[in-house]
VEXPA-244728 format. One record per residue (C-alpha): residue in one letter; chain; x, y, z. Coordinates in steps of 0.05 Angstrom, whole numbers, plus 5000, padded with zeros to 4 digits. Layout:
// VEXPA-244728
+-------+------+------+-------+------+
! selum ! kese ! east ! north !   up !
+-------+------+------+-------+------+
!     A !    A !    X !     Y !    Z !
...
+-------+------+------+-------+------+
This chain:
// VEXPA-244728
+-------+------+------+-------+------+
! selum ! kese ! east ! north !   up !
+-------+------+------+-------+------+
!     M !    A ! 8644 !  8032 ! 6050 !
!     N !    A ! 8599 !  8085 ! 6074 !
!     K !    A ! 8614 !  8131 ! 6133 !
!     A !    A ! 8565 !  8096 ! 6177 !
!     T !    A ! 8596 !  8028 ! 6162 !
!     A !    A ! 8665 !  8055 ! 6174 !
!     S !    A ! 8648 !  8087 ! 6242 !
!     R !    A ! 8612 !  8024 ! 6264 !
!     D !    A ! 8676 !  7987 ! 6247 !
!     Q !    A ! 8717 !  8028 ! 6287 !
!     L !    A ! 8669 !  8022 ! 6348 !
!     I !    A ! 8670 !  7945 ! 6339 !
!     L !    A ! 8746 !  7943 ! 6341 !
!     E !    A ! 8753 !  7988 ! 6400 !
!     E !    A ! 8701 !  7944 ! 6439 !
!     V !    A ! 8739 !  7877 ! 6418 !
!     L !    A ! 8804 !  7909 ! 6440 !
!     R !    A ! 8772 !  7938 ! 6506 !
!     T !    A ! 8741 !  7876 ! 6530 !
!     G !    A ! 8774 !  7821 ! 6496 !
!     S !    A ! 8712 !  7790 ! 6467 !
!     V !    A ! 8646 !  7810 ! 6439 !
!     S !    A ! 8583 !  7781 ! 6421 !
!     V !    A ! 8536 !  7791 ! 6362 !
!     E !    A ! 8477 !  7804 ! 6404 !
!     E !    A ! 8511 !  7857 ! 6452 !
!     L !    A ! 8538 !  7892 ! 6390 !
!     A !    A ! 8472 !  7893 ! 6354 !
!     T !    A ! 8438 !  7923 ! 6415 !
!     S !    A ! 8493 !  7974 ! 6431 !
!     L !    A ! 8501 !  7997 ! 6359 !
!     V !    A ! 8425 !  7993 ! 6341 !
!     V !    A ! 8431 !  7951 ! 6280 !
!     S !    A ! 8408 !  7881 ! 6266 !
!     S !    A ! 8448 !  7815 ! 6283 !
!     A !    A ! 8455 !  7803 ! 6208 !
!     T !    A ! 8491 !  7870 ! 6200 !
!     I !    A ! 8538 !  7858 ! 6257 !
!     R !    A ! 8554 !  7789 ! 6229 !
!     R !    A ! 8572 !  7820 ! 6160 !
!     D !    A ! 8614 !  7871 ! 6194 !
!     L !    A ! 8652 !  7819 ! 6233 !
!     T !    A ! 8663 !  7778 ! 6170 !
!     D !    A ! 8691 !  7837 ! 6139 !
!     L !    A ! 8735 !  7859 ! 6191 !
!     E !    A ! 8759 !  7787 ! 6200 !
!     Q !    A ! 8778 !  7783 ! 6123 !
!     Q !    A ! 8819 !  7849 ! 6136 !
!     G !    A ! 8855 !  7815 ! 6191 !
!     L !    A ! 8833 !  7862 ! 6245 !
!     L !    A ! 8793 !  7809 ! 6291 !
!     R !    A ! 8779 !  7734 ! 6294 !
!     R !    A ! 8706 !  7708 ! 6290 !
!     V !    A ! 8686 !  7659 ! 6347 !
!     R !    A ! 8621 !  7627 ! 6354 !
!     G !    A ! 8568 !  7679 ! 6370 !
!     G !    A ! 8621 !  7736 ! 6369 !
!     A !    A ! 8691 !  7756 ! 6360 !
!     V !    A ! 8759 !  7766 ! 6393 !
!     P !    A ! 8821 !  7805 ! 6381 !
!     I !    A ! 8868 !  7776 ! 6327 !
!     E !    A ! 8937 !  7758 ! 6357 !
!     S !    A ! 9000 !  7748 ! 6320 !
!     I !    A ! 9015 !  7672 ! 6313 !
!     H !    A ! 9087 !  7685 ! 6314 !
!     S !    A ! 9081 !  7732 ! 6378 !
!     D !    A ! 9040 !  7674 ! 6414 !
!     L !    A ! 9096 !  7624 ! 6398 !
!     F !    A ! 9149 !  7673 ! 6419 !
!     L !    A ! 9114 !  7688 ! 6487 !
!     Q !    A ! 9104 !  7615 ! 6511 !
!     D !    A ! 9122 !  7606 ! 6582 !
!     S !    A ! 9154 !  7674 ! 6589 !
!     L !    A ! 9158 !  7723 ! 6643 !
!     F !    A ! 9130 !  7776 ! 6591 !
!     K !    A ! 9067 !  7734 ! 6577 !
!     E !    A ! 9057 !  7725 ! 6653 !
!     A !    A ! 9058 !  7801 ! 6665 !
!     M !    A ! 9010 !  7809 ! 6607 !
!     R !    A ! 8959 !  7773 ! 6648 !
!     E !    A ! 8961 !  7823 ! 6705 !
!     H !    A ! 8910 !  7877 ! 6706 !
!     Q !    A ! 8893 !  7858 ! 6639 !
!     A !    A ! 8827 !  7898 ! 6626 !
!     E !    A ! 8857 !  7958 ! 6657 !
!     K !    A ! 8920 !  7951 ! 6608 !
!     R !    A ! 8871 !  7945 ! 6551 !
!     R !    A ! 8835 !  8009 ! 6568 !
!     I !    A ! 8900 !  8044 ! 6575 !
!     A !    A ! 8926 !  8017 ! 6510 !
!     L !    A ! 8864 !  8041 ! 6470 !
!     A !    A ! 8871 !  8108 ! 6499 !
!     A !    A ! 8944 !  8116 ! 6479 !
!     A !    A ! 8927 !  8089 ! 6409 !
!     E !    A ! 8879 !  8148 ! 6400 !
!     L !    A ! 8941 !  8192 ! 6406 !
!     V !    A ! 8974 !  8163 ! 6344 !
!     Q !    A ! 8958 !  8196 ! 6282 !
!     D !    A ! 8964 !  8173 ! 6207 !
!     G !    A ! 9034 !  8189 ! 6184 !
!     D !    A ! 9067 !  8189 ! 6254 !
!     T !    A ! 9135 !  8164 ! 6269 !
!     I !    A ! 9131 !  8132 ! 6342 !
!     A !    A ! 9177 !  8097 ! 6391 !
!     L !    A ! 9147 !  8037 ! 6432 !
!     A !    A ! 9189 !  8015 ! 6491 !
!     S !    A ! 9190 !  7947 ! 6522 !
!     S !    A ! 9129 !  7936 ! 6567 !
!     T !    A ! 9063 !  7892 ! 6568 !
!     T !    A ! 9018 !  7952 ! 6563 !
!     V !    A ! 9062 !  7982 ! 6505 !
!     A !    A ! 9050 !  7914 ! 6470 !
!     L !    A ! 8977 !  7920 ! 6477 !
!     L !    A ! 8983 !  7990 ! 6449 !
!     A !    A ! 9018 !  7960 ! 6388 !
!     R !    A ! 8957 !  7911 ! 6379 !
!     S !    A ! 8911 !  7973 ! 6379 !
!     L !    A ! 8944 !  8007 ! 6321 !
!     R !    A ! 8916 !  7958 ! 6269 !
!     H !    A ! 8874 !  8013 ! 6231 !
!     R !    A ! 8927 !  8065 ! 6230 !
!     K !    A ! 8962 !  8083 ! 6162 !
!     K !    A ! 9031 !  8101 ! 6142 !
!     I !    A ! 9055 !  8092 ! 6212 !
!     S !    A ! 9132 !  8084 ! 6227 !
!     V !    A ! 9153 !  8051 ! 6290 !
!     V !    A ! 9220 !  8042 ! 6324 !
!     T !    A ! 9222 !  7989 ! 6380 !
!     N !    A ! 9266 !  7950 ! 6423 !
!     N !    A ! 9216 !  7897 ! 6441 !
!     M !    A ! 9208 !  7833 ! 6397 !
!     N !    A ! 9136 !  7822 ! 6416 !
!     V !    A ! 9118 !  7892 ! 6391 !
!     A !    A ! 9157 !  7882 ! 6326 !
!     L !    A ! 9123 !  7811 ! 6315 !
!     E !    A ! 9056 !  7844 ! 6327 !
!     L !    A ! 9061 !  7897 ! 6275 !
!     S !    A ! 9100 !  7857 ! 6226 !
!     Q !    A ! 9041 !  7834 ! 6183 !
!     R !    A ! 9004 !  7903 ! 6189 !
!     K !    A ! 8993 !  7936 ! 6122 !
!     G !    A ! 9012 !  8013 ! 6128 !
!     I !    A ! 9057 !  8003 ! 6189 !
!     S !    A ! 9136 !  7999 ! 6180 !
!     V !    A ! 9178 !  7977 ! 6241 !
!     L !    A ! 9248 !  7987 ! 6258 !
!     V !    A ! 9276 !  7941 ! 6309 !
!     A !    A ! 9332 !  7971 ! 6348 !
!     G !    A ! 9389 !  7919 ! 6347 !
!     G !    A ! 9430 !  7898 ! 6405 !
!     Y !    A ! 9428 !  7845 ! 6459 !
!     L !    A ! 9367 !  7806 ! 6475 !
!     R !    A ! 9346 !  7804 ! 6546 !
!     G !    A ! 9322 !  7732 ! 6559 !
!     N !    A ! 9249 !  7720 ! 6564 !
!     R !    A ! 9231 !  7791 ! 6571 !
!     F !    A ! 9245 !  7795 ! 6496 !
!     S !    A ! 9271 !  7870 ! 6505 !
!     I !    A ! 9335 !  7892 ! 6462 !
!     V !    A ! 9387 !  7933 ! 6497 !
!     G !    A ! 9457 !  7955 ! 6492 !
!     P !    A ! 9502 !  8007 ! 6454 !
!     A !    A ! 9475 !  7985 ! 6388 !
!     T !    A ! 9405 !  7996 ! 6410 !
!     L !    A ! 9417 !  8069 ! 6434 !
!     D !    A ! 9455 !  8083 ! 6372 !
!     T !    A ! 9391 !  8061 ! 6328 !
!     I !    A ! 9347 !  8105 ! 6374 !
!     R !    A ! 9386 !  8162 ! 6377 !
!     S !    A ! 9392 !  8166 ! 6303 !
!     I !    A ! 9313 !  8178 ! 6295 !
!     K !    A ! 9265 !  8237 ! 6315 !
!     V !    A ! 9197 !  8211 ! 6337 !
!     D !    A ! 9133 !  8246 ! 6342 !
!     K !    A ! 9112 !  8211 ! 6402 !
!     A !    A ! 9148 !  8162 ! 6448 !
!     F !    A ! 9107 !  8114 ! 6494 !
!     F !    A ! 9140 !  8076 ! 6551 !
!     G !    A ! 9116 !  8033 ! 6611 !
!     M !    A ! 9151 !  8028 ! 6679 !
!     S !    A ! 9152 !  7989 ! 6745 !
!     G !    A ! 9137 !  8049 ! 6788 !
!     I !    A ! 9100 !  8114 ! 6788 !
!     D !    A ! 9108 !  8167 ! 6840 !
!     P !    A ! 9099 !  8245 ! 6838 !
!     V !    A ! 9161 !  8255 ! 6878 !
!     R !    A ! 9209 !  8206 ! 6854 !
!     G !    A ! 9184 !  8197 ! 6782 !
!     F !    A ! 9179 !  8143 ! 6736 !
!     T !    A ! 9224 !  8083 ! 6752 !
!     A !    A ! 9245 !  8017 ! 6727 !
!     K !    A ! 9277 !  7950 ! 6754 !
!     N !    A ! 9324 !  7943 ! 6697 !
!     E !    A ! 9380 !  7990 ! 6683 !
!     D !    A ! 9390 !  7973 ! 6614 !
!     E !    A ! 9318 !  7980 ! 6595 !
!     A !    A ! 9316 !  8045 ! 6634 !
!     V !    A ! 9373 !  8078 ! 6592 !
!     V !    A ! 9335 !  8055 ! 6530 !
!     N !    A ! 9271 !  8089 ! 6554 !
!     R !    A ! 9310 !  8152 ! 6567 !
!     A !    A ! 9340 !  8153 ! 6496 !
!     M !    A ! 9267 !  8145 ! 6466 !
!     I !    A ! 9244 !  8204 ! 6510 !
!     G !    A ! 9304 !  8246 ! 6489 !
!     Q !    A ! 9282 !  8236 ! 6414 !
!     A !    A ! 9209 !  8252 ! 6423 !
!     K !    A ! 9168 !  8314 ! 6413 !
!     M !    A ! 9114 !  8283 ! 6461 !
!     T !    A ! 9128 !  8232 ! 6514 !
!     V !    A ! 9070 !  8186 ! 6538 !
!     A !    A ! 9078 !  8144 ! 6601 !
!     I !    A ! 9029 !  8085 ! 6605 !
!     G !    A ! 9019 !  8043 ! 6671 !
!     D !    A ! 8963 !  8015 ! 6711 !
!     H !    A ! 8944 !  8034 ! 6780 !
!     S !    A ! 8986 !  7978 ! 6815 !
!     K !    A ! 9051 !  8018 ! 6794 !
!     F !    A ! 9031 !  8079 ! 6840 !
!     G !    A ! 9066 !  8080 ! 6906 !
!     T !    A ! 9124 !  8037 ! 6879 !
!     V !    A ! 9190 !  8066 ! 6868 !
!     A !    A ! 9238 !  8017 ! 6832 !
!     R !    A ! 9316 !  8025 ! 6836 !
!     I !    A ! 9330 !  8058 ! 6768 !
!     L !    A ! 9302 !  8125 ! 6747 !
!     V !    A ! 9272 !  8130 ! 6679 !
!     C !    A ! 9255 !  8200 ! 6680 !
!     P !    A ! 9226 !  8256 ! 6727 !
!     P !    A ! 9153 !  8276 ! 6724 !
!     E !    A ! 9169 !  8340 ! 6687 !
!     E !    A ! 9196 !  8303 ! 6627 !
!     V !    A ! 9129 !  8266 ! 6614 !
!     D !    A ! 9078 !  8305 ! 6576 !
!     L !    A ! 9020 !  8254 ! 6590 !
!     L !    A ! 9006 !  8198 ! 6639 !
!     I !    A ! 8955 !  8148 ! 6617 !
!     T !    A ! 8930 !  8104 ! 6675 !
!     D !    A ! 8864 !  8073 ! 6700 !
!     T !    A ! 8812 !  8098 ! 6750 !
!     G !    A ! 8839 !  8057 ! 6806 !
!     A !    A ! 8899 !  8101 ! 6812 !
!     D !    A ! 8913 !  8138 ! 6874 !
!     E !    A ! 8878 !  8207 ! 6872 !
!     A !    A ! 8924 !  8248 ! 6914 !
!     A !    A ! 8985 !  8223 ! 6866 !
!     V !    A ! 8945 !  8241 ! 6805 !
!     A !    A ! 8931 !  8308 ! 6832 !
!     R !    A ! 9003 !  8318 ! 6848 !
!     F !    A ! 9023 !  8302 ! 6779 !
!     E !    A ! 8973 !  8352 ! 6747 !
!     E !    A ! 8996 !  8406 ! 6796 !
!     M !    A ! 9068 !  8393 ! 6770 !
!     G !    A ! 9047 !  8405 ! 6699 !
!     T !    A ! 9037 !  8329 ! 6677 !
!     R !    A ! 8970 !  8311 ! 6647 !
!     V !    A ! 8936 !  8251 ! 6673 !
!     W !    A ! 8881 !  8209 ! 6634 !
!     Q !    A ! 8845 !  8163 ! 6676 !
!     V !    A ! 8808 !  8107 ! 6633 !
+-------+------+------+-------+------+
């Protein structure tokens, strides 16, 4: 594969993940190549397990096991909320992951989309306490997954408890990614569930870099459990709908903010 093809494949994958579907004609126009070239690219990417061909275009490939696992779950319901924003945030977060990294992925819907965006990374080690994340990555070549054992939280599919913490605290990671219920520059990053908040704090404590990912709807909300104060987060990735005053306050306090 030449460099031009490799670069085009990357752009196609990013567009599929960002929008949820792409058409042959739109890709041909934006990438300034023929429709026949795009069809060949999509066929190659499908054969690599990186997307799924549909009539006239392509859509992201989803784990069959994951979809079965998530049927009629609260996690799947939450995944549908602000889906376009979550896809953009997940893609931006995935760009931070380098080949060879060891990363921690906490339990959240946006983090699950981040996991889906890691298909083209190589030699990645992932520790997670979310079954959906684990299933999403289970068939990916070049990605090893360690699931932190413990108690399964109903249809949220997160794993919590002392055994979970023991596993997480035994591994140093390059980057930790976590979601949240509330984002506030004064009260920090908060969660509704204490057990999950404790796991997230453990991941943060093991990381060289901590990345919070959450859409604009989380701003102005303060949930009952503190995950961490703003100063413990190196980077917050959110969307362009986030409250500008709050974004400015985070940056004044030393937390970088990406709006995508």
